[in-house]
C-alpha positions in Angstrom: 0.0 0.0 0.0 2.8 2.4 0.9 4.3 2.2 -2.6 1.0 3.1 -4.2 0.5 6.1 -1.9 4.1 7.2 -2.5 3.7 7.0 -6.3 0.5 9.0 -6.1 2.2 11.6 -3.9 5.2 12.0 -6.3 2.9 12.3 -9.3 0.8 15.0 -7.5 3.8 17.1 -6.3 6.0 16.5 -9.4 8.9 16.7 -6.9 11.2 14.1 -5.5 10.0 13.1 -2.1 12.2 14.2 0.9 10.3 12.0 3.4 7.4 9.6 3.4 6.4 8.3 6.8 3.5 5.9 7.6 1.5 6.9 10.6 0.0 4.4 13.1 -3.4 3.1 12.1 -6.3 3.8 14.4 -9.3 1.6 14.1 -9.9 1.6 10.3 -8.5 0.3 7.1 -7.3 3.8 6.2 -3.5 4.3 6.0 -2.1 7.7 6.6 1.3 9.1 5.7 3.2 12.3 6.0 4.8 13.2 2.7 7.3 16.0 2.5 8.4 17.4 -0.8 10.1 20.8 -1.5 9.8 21.7 2.2 6.0 21.3 2.1 4.2 18.8 4.3 1.1 16.8 3.2 -1.1 14.1 4.7 -1.6 11.3 2.2 -4.4 8.9 2.9 -5.1 5.6 1.3 -8.3 3.5 1.9 -9.8 0.8 -0.2 -13.3 1.5 1.2 -14.6 3.7 -1.7 -17.9 4.5 0.0 -16.0 5.9 3.0 -13.7 7.9 0.8 -16.6 9.4 -1.2 -18.3 10.4 2.1 -15.1 12.0 3.4 -14.6 14.0 0.2 -18.3 15.1 0.1 -18.2 16.2 3.7 -14.9 18.0 3.3 -16.4 20.1 0.5 -19.5 21.0 2.6 -17.4 21.8 5.7 -15.0 24.0 3.6 -18.0 25.9 2.1 -19.2 26.6 5.6 -15.7 27.8 6.5 -15.2 25.1 9.1 -11.7 23.9 10.0 -11.4 20.9 7.8 -8.7 19.1 5.7 -8.4 20.4 2.2 -8.4 17.6 -0.4 -5.9 18.6 -3.1 -6.2 15.5 -5.3 -7.8 12.1 -5.5 -6.9 9.2 -7.7 -9.3 7.9 -10.4 -10.2 4.7 -8.6 -11.1 6.7 -5.4 -8.8 4.7 -3.1 
């Protein structure tokens, strides 16, 4: 899973990755990473539960429109994982 997330991150940033660290999982199938490229830090999330991913992206858009403090989704891959 980490290789897929790393490849996605490098494609998004179009920069060599300085660091890519997997965070501890906490109760779901979701894998989270901290990716660092060009002195910018990102959280990269990978999850094979497409329904959960769609819900997260949908709610993020709503919360952002309401100006609530919420993660900004910069990019998603075509298969929604």
